[in-house]
Structure formats: structure tokens, C-alpha cells
C-alpha positions in Angstrom: 0.0 0.0 0.0 1.0 3.6 -0.6 2.5 5.5 2.3 0.7 8.9 2.2 1.3 12.1 4.1 -0.8 15.2 4.1 1.4 18.2 5.0 1.2 21.9 5.9 -2.3 21.7 7.2 -4.0 22.9 10.4 -4.7 19.6 12.1 -7.7 19.5 14.5 -7.1 16.2 16.2 -10.2 16.0 18.5 -8.0 13.8 20.8 -8.3 14.0 24.6 -6.7 17.4 24.6 -8.6 18.7 21.5 -5.1 19.5 20.1 -4.7 21.9 17.2 -1.4 21.6 15.2 -0.4 24.5 13.0 1.8 23.4 10.0 0.6 19.9 10.9 0.7 16.6 9.1 -1.2 13.4 9.1 0.3 10.2 7.5 -1.4 6.9 6.8 -0.6 3.5 5.3 -2.9 0.5 4.7 -5.8 2.6 5.8 -4.3 3.3 9.3 -2.9 6.6 10.7 0.8 6.3 11.3 1.8 9.9 12.2 0.1 13.0 13.5 2.2 16.0 14.3 4.1 18.9 12.8 5.1 18.6 9.2 8.4 16.6 9.2 11.4 18.1 7.4 12.3 14.8 5.8 9.5 13.4 3.6 11.6 10.9 1.7 9.9 7.9 3.2 6.5 8.8 1.7 5.2 7.6 -1.6 2.5 10.3 -1.9 2.7 13.8 -0.5 -0.4 16.0 -0.4 0.0 19.7 0.4 -3.0 21.0 2.4 -1.7 24.6 2.1 -2.9 25.5 5.6 -6.4 24.1 5.0 -8.0 22.3 8.0 -7.5 18.6 8.4 -10.0 16.9 10.9 -11.7 13.6 11.6 -14.6 12.7 9.3 -18.0 13.5 10.8 -20.2 10.7 12.1 -24.0 10.8 11.5 -25.6 8.6 14.1 -29.2 8.4 12.9 -30.8 8.4 9.5 -32.8 6.7 6.8 -30.8 7.1 3.6 -33.4 5.8 1.1 -35.8 8.5 2.3 -33.8 11.1 0.3 -36.3 10.4 -2.5 -39.0 12.0 -0.3 -37.0 15.2 0.3 -39.3 18.2 0.2 -42.4 16.1 -0.5 -44.3 16.8 2.7 -43.0 19.7 4.7 -44.5 21.6 7.6 -46.6 18.8 9.2 -46.6 17.4 12.8 -44.7 14.1 13.1 -47.6 11.7 13.3 -49.4 13.4 10.4 -46.2 13.6 8.4 -45.3 10.0 9.2 -48.7 8.2 8.9 -50.4 10.2 6.3 -47.5 11.4 4.1 -44.5 9.1 4.5 -45.9 5.7 5.1 -48.1 5.6 2.0 -45.2 6.3 -0.2 -42.8 4.1 1.7 -45.2 1.2 1.2 -44.4 1.6 -2.5 -40.7 1.3 -2.0 -38.9 -1.4 -4.0 -35.2 -2.3 -3.8 -34.6 0.0 -6.7 -36.0 3.0 -4.8 -33.8 2.1 -1.8 -30.8 1.8 -4.0 -31.0 5.3 -5.6 -32.1 6.9 -2.4 -29.1 5.5 -0.6 -26.7 6.6 -3.3 -28.2 10.1 -3.3 -27.7 10.3 0.5 -24.2 8.9 0.4 -23.0 11.3 -2.2 -24.4 14.2 -0.2 -22.9 12.9 3.1 -19.4 12.4 1.5 -19.4 15.8 -0.1 -20.3 17.5 3.2 -17.7 15.7 5.3 -19.6 12.7 6.8 -17.4 9.6 6.6 -19.6 7.3 8.8 -23.4 7.0 9.1 -26.0 5.0 10.9 -28.9 3.8 8.9 -32.2 2.1 9.9 -34.6 1.2 7.1 -35.7 -1.8 5.0 -34.3 -3.0 1.7 -31.1 -2.7 3.5 -29.1 -5.0 1.2 -29.2 -2.2 -1.3 -27.9 0.3 1.2 -25.1 -2.0 2.2 -24.2 -2.5 -1.5 -24.1 1.3 -1.9 -21.8 1.6 1.2 -19.5 -1.1 -0.2 -19.1 0.5 -3.6 -18.9 4.1 -2.5 -16.2 3.5 0.2 -18.0 5.2 3.0 -18.3 3.6 6.5 -21.7 2.7 8.1 -23.4 1.0 10.9 -26.6 -0.5 9.4 -29.7 -2.2 10.6 -33.0 -3.4 9.1 -35.6 -1.3 11.0 -38.5 -3.5 12.1 -42.0 -2.2 12.5 -44.3 -4.6 14.3 -47.5 -4.0 12.4 -49.3 -6.8 10.5 -49.7 -10.5 11.1 -47.6 -12.6 13.3 -46.3 -14.3 10.2 -45.2 -10.9 8.8 -43.5 -10.0 12.0 -41.5 -13.2 12.1 -40.6 -12.7 8.5 -39.3 -9.2 9.3 -37.3 -10.5 12.2 -35.7 -13.2 10.1 -34.8 -10.7 7.4 -33.3 -8.3 10.0 -31.3 -11.2 11.5 -30.1 -12.4 8.2 -29.0 -8.9 7.1 -27.2 -8.3 10.4 -25.4 -11.6 10.0 -24.5 -11.3 6.3 -23.1 -7.8 6.4 -21.4 -7.5 9.8 -17.8 -6.5 9.3 -18.2 -6.6 5.6 -16.6 -4.2 3.1 -13.2 -4.5 4.6 -14.7 -3.9 8.1 -16.4 -0.6 7.0 -19.9 -2.1 7.6 -21.0 -3.1 11.0 -24.6 -4.0 12.0 -27.2 -3.7 14.7 -30.7 -5.0 15.4 -33.5 -2.4 15.3 -37.0 -2.4 16.6 -38.4 0.8 15.1 -39.9 2.3 18.2 -42.0 1.2 21.3 -45.1 2.7 19.7 -44.7 0.6 16.5 -43.5 -2.6 18.2 -45.3 -4.4 21.0 -43.2 -5.5 24.1 -43.2 -9.2 23.2 -41.9 -8.4 19.7 -39.2 -6.1 21.1 -38.2 -8.8 23.5 -37.8 -11.2 20.5 -35.6 -8.7 18.8 -33.5 -8.2 21.9 -33.1 -11.9 22.3 -31.8 -12.1 18.7 -29.4 -9.2 19.3 -28.1 -11.1 22.3 -27.7 -14.3 20.2 -25.8 -12.4 17.5 -23.9 -10.2 20.1 -25.1 -7.0 18.4 -26.2 -3.6 19.7 -29.8 -2.2 19.5 -30.9 1.0 17.7 -34.4 2.4 18.4 -36.4 5.6 18.1 -37.5 6.7 21.6 -39.4 9.6 23.2 -39.4 11.7 20.1 -42.8 13.4 20.8 -45.1 14.1 23.7 -47.7 12.1 21.9 -45.5 9.1 21.8 -44.7 9.3 25.5 -48.4 9.8 26.5 -49.4 6.9 24.2 -46.8 4.6 25.9 -48.2 5.5 29.3 -51.7 4.8 28.1 -50.7 1.4 26.5 -48.2 0.1 28.9 -48.4 2.1 32.1 -44.9 3.4 31.8 -43.0 6.2 30.0 -40.8 4.8 27.2 -37.5 4.7 29.1 -38.8 2.6 32.0 -40.8 0.5 29.6 -37.7 -0.3 27.5 -35.7 -1.0 30.7 -38.4 -3.4 31.9 -38.5 -5.4 28.7 -34.7 -5.7 28.6 -33.7 -3.4 25.7 -31.0 -1.8 27.8 -29.5 -5.2 28.6 -27.8 -4.8 25.2 -25.6 -1.9 24.2 -28.2 0.6 23.0 -28.3 3.7 20.8 -31.6 5.7 21.0 -32.6 8.3 18.5 -34.1 11.5 19.8 -34.8 11.2 23.5 -36.5 14.6 23.4 -39.0 14.0 26.1 -37.1 12.5 29.0 -37.2 13.6 32.6 -34.4 13.6 35.2 -35.3 10.1 36.4 -35.2 8.8 32.9 -31.8 10.4 32.3 -30.5 8.6 35.3 -31.7 5.3 34.0 -30.1 6.0 30.6 -26.9 6.8 32.4 -27.1 3.6 34.5 -27.1 1.5 31.3 -24.7 3.7 29.3 -27.4 4.2 26.7 -26.1 6.3 23.8 -28.1 9.3 22.4 -28.4 10.5 18.9 -29.5 14.1 19.0 -31.3 15.0 15.8 -31.7 18.7 16.5 -32.8 20.1 13.2 -35.3 17.3 12.4 -36.8 17.7 15.9 -37.1 21.5 15.3 -38.7 21.1 11.9 -41.3 18.6 13.1 -41.8 20.7 16.2 -41.1 17.6 18.3 -39.3 19.6 21.0 -35.8 20.1 22.2 -33.9 17.3 24.0 -32.4 18.2 27.4 -28.9 17.7 26.0 -27.1 19.9 28.6 -28.5 17.7 31.4 -27.5 14.6 29.5 -23.9 15.9 29.1 -23.8 17.0 32.7 -24.7 13.4 33.7 -22.0 12.0 31.5 -24.1 10.5 28.8 -22.7 10.1 25.3 -24.6 12.5 23.1 -23.9 12.4 19.3 -25.4 14.1 16.3 -27.8 12.7 13.7 -29.6 14.3 10.8 -32.5 11.9 10.6 -33.7 11.5 7.1 -33.5 14.3 4.5 -37.3 14.0 4.3 -37.5 15.7 7.7 -34.3 17.8 7.8 -34.0 18.4 4.7 -30.3 17.8 4.1 -27.6 15.6 5.5 -25.0 18.3 6.1 -23.8 17.5 9.7 -22.1 20.9 9.9 -25.6 22.4 10.2 -26.4 20.1 13.1 -23.0 21.0 14.6 -23.7 24.7 14.5 -27.3 24.4 15.6 -26.5 22.3 18.7 -23.9 24.8 19.8 -26.4 27.7 19.4 -29.9 26.4 20.3 -29.2 25.2 23.9 -27.5 28.5 24.7 -30.7 30.4 23.7 -33.1 28.0 25.3 -31.3 28.1 28.7 -30.2 31.8 28.5 -26.6 30.5 29.0 -23.9 31.2 26.4 -21.5 28.8 28.1 -23.5 25.7 27.3 -22.1 23.3 24.6 -19.1 25.3 23.6 -17.4 24.8 20.3 -15.0 22.0 21.5 -18.0 20.1 23.0 -20.0 20.5 19.8 -17.2 19.3 17.6 -16.7 16.2 19.8 -20.4 15.4 19.4 -19.9 15.3 15.6 -16.7 13.2 15.8 -15.5 11.2 18.9 -18.9 11.1 20.6 -20.3 9.7 17.4 -17.7 7.0 17.3 -18.4 6.2 21.0 -22.2 6.1 20.2 -21.7 3.3 17.7 -18.9 1.5 19.7 -16.2 2.4 17.2 -14.3 5.0 19.3 -11.2 2.8 19.3 -11.1 3.0 15.5 -12.5 6.4 14.3 -13.6 9.8 15.6 -10.2 11.5 16.2 -6.9 11.8 14.4 -4.5 9.6 16.4 -1.9 7.0 15.5 -3.3 3.5 14.9 -6.9 4.8 14.2 -8.5 4.4 10.8 -7.6 7.1 8.3 -11.1 8.6 8.1 -10.5 12.3 7.6 -11.6 15.4 5.8 -10.0 18.6 4.5 -11.8 22.0 4.5 -11.0 24.7 2.1 -10.1 27.6 4.3 -9.2 30.1 1.6 -12.4 32.0 2.4 -13.1 35.1 4.4 -15.0 33.4 7.2 -12.0 31.3 8.3 -9.9 34.4 9.1 -8.3 35.6 11.2 -6.9 32.2 12.0 -6.7 32.4 15.8 -9.3 29.7 16.7 -9.8 26.9 14.1 -12.3 25.0 16.2 -14.5 28.0 16.6 -14.4 28.5 12.8 -15.4 24.9 12.1 -18.4 25.1 14.5 -19.7 28.6 14.0 -18.5 29.6 10.4 -18.0 26.5 8.3 -20.5 24.5 6.2 -20.4 21.2 4.4 -19.9 23.1 1.2 -16.3 23.8 2.4 -15.3 20.2 2.3 -12.7 19.7 -0.3 -11.2 16.2 0.2 -12.5 13.1 2.0 -10.6 9.9 2.9 -12.0 6.7 4.4 -9.6 4.0 5.4 -7.0 6.1 3.7 -8.8 5.9 0.3 -9.7 9.2 -1.2 -13.4 9.3 -2.0 -13.8 13.1 -2.6 -11.1 15.1 -4.4 -11.5 18.9 -5.0 -15.2 18.5 -4.0 -15.9 15.8 -6.6 -17.0 12.3 -5.6 -14.6 9.8 -7.1 -16.4 6.5 -6.4 -20.0 7.2 -7.5 -21.4 8.7 -10.7 -23.2 11.7 -9.3 -24.9 12.6 -12.6 -26.3 9.2 -13.0 -27.5 9.1 -9.4 -29.3 12.4 -9.7 -31.1 11.2 -12.9 -32.1 7.9 -11.4 -33.3 9.4 -8.1 -35.6 11.7 -10.0 -36.8 8.9 -12.2 -37.5 6.7 -9.2 -39.6 9.3 -7.4 -41.8 9.7 -10.5 -42.9 6.1 -10.1 -44.7 6.8 -6.8 -48.5 7.2 -6.7 -49.7 9.9 -4.3 
């Protein structure tokens, strides 16, 4: 393998010290980082030298909750409450999805994520073989699960469970380790407790984590109390979900007692701030979660409820929103926000030993930002500029496992023109 070094950059490591290295360099070989530090004077041992010319080099972003095939529904049904949006607008079209729809929706999302600096994403949907194939070909990294909704006959539920198990088994550690899997009951309001228990048992058998939507809306919480006599956190604790490593999406409506329960089981949180705002679901108590030591990461949710997958927007929003809500400008500072998009995301999907920061022996998943723009100057605080000034449109180059996937803002592994054409063609087949 080629021994590569990127030199003369501003390296934002996101290591334990949040170290920033001016005139810095990152070297990698066989997909693994071999050096992080100041640019060496002797470069003779390197086969490939890339001059960053003072641009920022930082870990690739990690999007911990989404539904990539739903990019086909972007802009189709805006400005509705969650239950109306989901049940009256999304589900009727999603019922028409074929593997072909999932394929082009996944590719559309992956191109968008790569070009805006996301190198790893979490996906929960069906037709997941198509998503996995798109991950394999594109070179991105992903933690994937076949989301299971417990509606329909018992025969259908068992069929979905078998499909989810088969997918999780077939694709775990595939694509040179870039794909890992989970088991995923959709939510406590779409899956009965006995069915969730069956999914948990299968996750235990396969030694895989759980990913689930939880406490996204007040309606959901109230319905859970009405149906099962408990709020969702206690309900999921009671039926054994948290006996497995668990990543929950949203956790908007959780009280202090529930936060303590989540901390007890080290449950990971995917904070989907923009989707929650757009659907008026509410604002998760993230400062309390962080104060309690919970791992809080960032997710976009689908581009049908966001409406883009630019994690830079989530990064900026999380650093601003909670300040205003609590009248406290010290909450979620720039360093904390950046960690939520990187190392916290790695921790949330149990890959913090592999990705999430620029450190020797970690995977070479990194991005380079074009800083030859006014809003990156003066240069005194690069982390501040990334959080409060940058956007995904500034992403210039992207590497995953040391392989360059985006060069000078162009995706190298997927034919974008074809994907845009096929995505539009696929949407026109829906009846609505």
C-alpha cells in the first residue's frame, strides 16, 4: 500500500486534549494513521505527499441516525406534525418502495454525506441490502440495521425479524470492516413489548447492539403510558432493551429520572436537533445529559424531515440552540459540539477505538476543509471557525480507510450525474 502524508495543514485532532497543530501533518498507510504532528522536514519515506496549504484537516464526521433511502422524499411533505407527516404522508409512499427505490435513495444520500464531510453514518430502514451494497461500492463507512415495524400479522412480524437477523449476520464486518450492523425495533409505539423482546433476544444471540427511536414526541410518551403504564425509558428498561448496548434516536421528552436510567445502562443518544425542530417535536435536554456524563452524538434523521444531511448544520445548531433556550452562552461550547460530531459519534456506535479522532493506529477517516475563504480568518481559533463559520460546502477532500473518496469537491467512487437522474426517475414512479 502507498505510504501517504498530508502536510502543511491545520490539524484538528479531536484527541483527549482537542489539540490543534499548525503546520501539521497526518500520515497513513494500509488505511491506518501512522503519524500525527508537525510537518516533518524529511519526507523521503513517503510515496504520496499532499500539500494541504494551511487548510484544516480533521476527523470525518459521524452521523448517528438516518434513513438514507428516504432522500427520494426530500421536500415532498414539509410543515406537518410528526404523526401526520409519518402516517399520512411518509408511510403511504414508503409502502411503495422497491429495492430500486432504496438503491438510488441510498446513493443520493451517500454522495451528499461524503461531499459534506460525513465519513460514517448509521442507517435504519428496509431493503437494507441495497444500502449495504451502496456503502460497499462508495467506500463510506456505516453501521446498518434493518428497521423493524411490528404491524401486521404474526407471520409478517416473524418474516421481518428473520430478514433483520439475516441482514445483520450477512453484512457485519463486511466491506473490509467498514460495515457493522445492529438490530433495530423501530420504536416502542410501533412494536409491541413481546416483539421487542424477541428482537433483543436475537441481538443477544448475535452479540449486536440495539438501535431504536425513543421519546421523540409528547404524543409518543403519552401513548406509551396509556398502552403500557410506563414512560418509554422505564418501559424499555423493563423489557430488557438496555441489557444490550443501545443507541436511541431523539430522547427529546425524557425527565431527570429517565436520564439517570439511561446513564445507568450507558445508553447512547443520537441528538437530531434540526429534524426535531422542523417537526416541532421539541428540544432534547442535552445539557443535562452531558452533565450526567451520557454520550450524546449528532444525527440528521432523514432528508425528508431535515431536509439535508450536512452535519455541519447540526453542529452549529447544537452549539447555538441550547444557549438560547437556557439563556446561558456557556452551554455546549465549540469544543464540546465538535466532539459530538466526531469522537462522541464514534463512541455512540462503539467504534471509538477505530475512528472519531486523528490519532496513530486509528483508521484514516479524515476530511480537509477549504479555508481560503473570508470566514476562516483571522486564524486564531480553528475549532470556533469549524463550528460557527463552516459548512459542508467547504469540504474539499475526503478519505475513508486512507482511500480518497472526494477530491476537490468531486466524488470519485459514485457517478453523481447518473444518481441524480435515477433518483428523480425513481420518485416519478410513486403514486400519491
